[in-house]
MIMI-347232 format. One line per field, with one value per residue: residue in one letter; z, x negated, y of N, C-alpha, C in turn. Coordinates in pm, 1 decimal. Atoms other than C-alpha are relative to their C-alpha. Layout:
<pts>
res: (A/...)
nup: (Z/...)
neast: (X/...)
nnorth: (Y/...)
caup: (Z/...)
caeast: (X/...)
canorth: (Y/...)
cup: (Z/...)
ceast: (X/...)
cnorth: (Y/...)
</pts>
This chain:
<pts>
res: (M/E/A/F/L/I/A/N/E/K/C/Q/E/S/L/Y/D/E/R/R/P/L/L/A/Y/V/C/H/R/S/D/L/G/Y/L/I/A/M/V/G/V/E/L/T/V/G/H/S/Y/L/S/G/A/G/D/L/P/C/D/E/P/V/S/A/G/L/F/G/L/D/F/A/V/K/N/G/G/Y/P/I/S/R/I/Y/K/D/P/G/K)
nup: (0.0/-6.7/134.3/76.6/-45.8/44.2/131.3/-14.6/-119.3/-56.6/-93.0/-60.8/-145.2/-71.4/33.7/-67.2/-143.0/-20.3/35.3/-64.8/-106.4/56.4/31.1/-110.8/20.7/120.6/-40.3/117.5/124.8/44.4/-84.1/51.2/129.5/-25.5/-49.9/111.8/90.0/-62.1/10.3/140.0/21.3/-63.1/76.6/131.1/105.5/99.0/44.8/-93.9/1.6/-89.1/53.9/-73.5/-138.8/-89.7/-103.7/-78.8/-111.0/28.9/-127.7/9.8/-60.3/-129.3/4.0/-114.2/-49.2/20.9/-106.1/47.3/-99.9/-3.5/-135.5/-16.6/-104.2/-101.5/-135.3/-1.6/27.3/134.0/-8.1/125.1/28.2/84.5/40.4/123.2/9.6/126.5/27.4/137.4/12.7)
neast: (-83.0/87.6/50.5/-109.5/-21.9/110.8/-36.2/-56.9/65.0/-79.2/-98.4/52.0/17.0/-127.3/-79.5/63.1/-31.2/-143.2/-37.8/85.0/-68.7/-92.6/72.3/-19.8/-126.8/8.8/5.5/26.0/32.1/-105.6/9.0/111.0/-43.0/-92.1/79.1/77.7/-93.1/-39.0/115.3/3.9/-104.9/41.1/110.6/-61.2/60.5/-104.6/-11.7/65.1/-76.7/37.5/-76.5/8.1/-45.4/111.0/-23.6/-119.9/-9.1/-86.5/-44.0/-94.0/-128.4/-30.2/-135.8/-82.0/-81.7/-144.2/-77.4/-51.2/-91.3/-139.4/-39.9/-139.7/-21.7/-87.4/7.0/93.7/136.1/27.4/60.7/49.5/-68.9/83.1/130.1/42.9/144.6/42.6/-101.0/-48.8/-101.5)
nnorth: (-119.1/-116.6/-29.0/-59.1/-137.4/-85.2/-54.2/-133.5/-51.9/-109.5/54.5/122.1/0.1/-7.6/117.2/113.3/-11.1/26.1/137.5/100.7/73.8/97.9/123.8/93.7/70.0/83.0/140.7/83.1/-70.4/-91.4/-120.2/-79.8/-53.4/-111.1/-112.9/-52.3/-69.2/-127.0/-89.5/-40.4/-100.5/-125.4/-57.3/-28.2/79.8/20.6/138.2/89.3/123.8/107.9/112.6/125.5/-7.1/26.0/99.5/-26.2/94.6/113.8/54.5/110.2/-35.8/59.3/52.2/-38.4/109.7/-5.3/63.2/127.2/52.4/-44.3/-35.4/-38.9/-100.0/59.0/-57.6/-111.7/45.4/52.0/133.3/56.5/125.7/85.6/-52.4/63.5/28.0/-57.8/-103.4/6.1/105.6)
caup: (0.0/76.9/-276.6/-420.1/-209.1/-324.9/-669.0/-536.6/-294.1/-241.6/-65.9/49.1/405.4/514.1/330.3/470.9/825.1/782.8/629.8/816.1/1121.1/890.5/807.6/1150.1/1029.9/711.8/763.2/407.7/46.8/-21.4/276.1/141.3/-208.4/-72.6/114.3/-192.7/-405.4/-156.8/-153.7/-535.1/-530.7/-291.9/-509.2/-809.5/-1009.0/-1332.0/-1428.8/-1137.8/-1158.8/-907.0/-1063.6/-910.3/-574.4/-430.5/-114.2/33.1/370.6/345.1/681.9/723.3/786.3/1138.4/1155.0/1381.2/1598.1/1532.3/1790.2/1730.4/1962.4/2001.0/2299.3/2430.7/2646.9/2968.9/3300.1/3209.9/3120.3/2810.3/2858.9/2589.8/2423.6/2173.8/2109.1/1754.2/1706.7/1345.6/1292.5/919.9/987.3)
caeast: (0.0/-287.6/-427.0/-86.6/-56.6/-396.5/-239.2/-70.2/-305.5/-66.4/193.1/-32.0/-106.9/243.7/410.3/163.4/219.4/598.1/609.7/326.8/545.1/783.7/510.8/571.0/917.4/797.3/873.8/852.8/784.2/1124.4/1082.3/746.2/890.8/1167.8/917.4/694.2/995.6/1099.7/747.2/753.5/1080.0/937.2/629.5/861.5/697.5/894.2/820.3/733.7/837.1/830.0/924.5/990.6/1138.3/807.3/801.1/1147.9/1218.0/1366.2/1523.0/1701.7/2074.1/2190.6/2486.9/2766.1/2957.4/3320.0/3582.7/3649.0/3940.4/4313.9/4464.1/4806.1/4946.3/5090.1/5162.9/4953.4/4649.0/4494.5/4443.8/4240.2/4438.5/4179.3/3805.9/3689.7/3348.7/3326.1/3503.9/3539.1/3777.5)
canorth: (0.0/236.4/204.8/290.7/607.0/736.3/798.0/1108.9/1282.6/1573.1/1353.9/1073.7/1175.6/1274.6/986.9/735.6/864.7/846.8/497.1/323.0/240.2/51.2/-202.5/-356.9/-460.9/-634.8/-1004.4/-1137.5/-1041.8/-886.0/-647.4/-533.1/-495.1/-272.9/-56.3/-22.5/71.8/342.6/485.8/488.7/682.3/939.9/983.6/1031.5/757.3/740.6/381.1/157.6/-206.4/-484.7/-816.1/-1152.8/-1227.7/-1343.6/-1547.5/-1555.7/-1708.0/-2055.1/-2106.5/-2434.6/-2393.6/-2460.2/-2689.5/-2578.3/-2820.0/-2900.2/-2975.9/-3343.4/-3389.3/-3365.4/-3193.0/-3106.9/-2831.0/-2974.9/-2807.3/-2501.0/-2712.2/-2866.4/-3239.5/-3416.5/-3692.8/-3821.7/-3768.0/-3840.4/-4004.9/-3881.6/-3544.1/-3620.7/-3911.5)
cup: (0.0/-138.2/-84.9/37.5/-45.2/-132.9/9.6/129.8/69.0/108.5/84.5/152.6/73.7/-27.4/70.1/149.2/29.0/-18.9/69.7/112.5/-53.1/-35.4/110.3/-17.6/-126.8/44.0/-117.8/-122.8/-42.8/84.9/-51.3/-134.5/14.9/46.0/-111.2/-96.6/57.0/-4.1/-143.3/-31.7/56.7/-72.4/-140.6/-114.1/-99.1/-40.3/90.4/10.7/98.8/-44.1/82.3/144.3/98.4/100.4/82.0/114.0/-36.6/131.2/-23.8/64.8/132.5/-5.0/128.6/41.0/-30.0/120.4/-56.9/103.9/-25.0/143.9/-0.7/106.3/97.4/134.1/10.6/-25.3/-141.2/10.2/-138.1/-21.1/-87.0/-32.4/-122.5/0.5/-125.1/-40.6/-143.0/-19.0/78.7)
ceast: (-87.3/-51.1/107.7/20.2/-109.6/32.3/56.0/-53.2/79.9/94.9/-54.1/1.8/133.7/86.1/-54.9/33.5/146.4/34.5/-81.9/72.2/96.2/-68.1/16.5/126.5/0.7/-18.4/-26.6/-11.2/107.3/2.7/-109.6/35.3/92.6/-77.1/-82.8/89.1/41.0/-114.3/-10.7/101.6/-43.6/-116.5/44.2/-74.1/110.8/20.9/-83.0/85.1/-57.8/83.3/-23.2/38.9/-113.6/34.8/120.7/6.0/95.4/37.0/100.3/131.6/20.4/142.8/72.7/85.2/147.5/67.8/60.8/90.7/141.4/32.0/147.4/6.4/100.9/-26.0/-105.6/-144.1/-11.4/-65.8/-40.2/67.4/-82.4/-129.9/-42.9/-151.1/-59.4/105.4/54.6/110.4/123.7)
cnorth: (125.3/38.4/66.2/146.9/95.5/66.5/141.4/60.6/108.2/-51.6/-113.6/2.6/1.9/-122.9/-124.2/1.5/-31.7/-146.9/-108.4/-74.9/-107.1/-132.0/-104.1/-83.2/-86.0/-144.8/-93.2/88.7/99.0/127.6/92.5/61.8/118.9/123.7/63.4/77.3/135.7/100.9/50.6/107.3/134.7/65.7/38.7/-67.7/-33.6/-144.4/-89.7/-125.3/-99.9/-119.3/-125.0/17.7/-23.1/-108.6/40.9/-99.8/-113.9/-67.3/-111.1/41.9/-73.3/-49.9/38.2/-119.2/23.1/-63.0/-126.8/-62.1/49.9/34.2/39.8/108.7/-59.5/65.9/110.2/-39.5/-54.4/-137.7/-52.0/-135.2/-94.0/72.5/-79.1/-19.8/62.1/102.6/-5.3/-102.2/30.2)
</pts>
């Protein structure tokens, strides 16, 4: 990022000081791409391209539990009448 900012010495110092704290929030390639694009906009670069998604996080999905039971409402309570071993059945 520093090499990119050198292209416009007039804005470099103030822009670098303003955007440097945001580097702490860069967690993956798309975050960095967004930050670079915003710096390009502020430097009024007419033709600046960033292609490819780069390294995107590939977090495994977390499965959520399902209520696999039947219940009834009796005497102000909720007694369980059946517990399913396989919620899909």
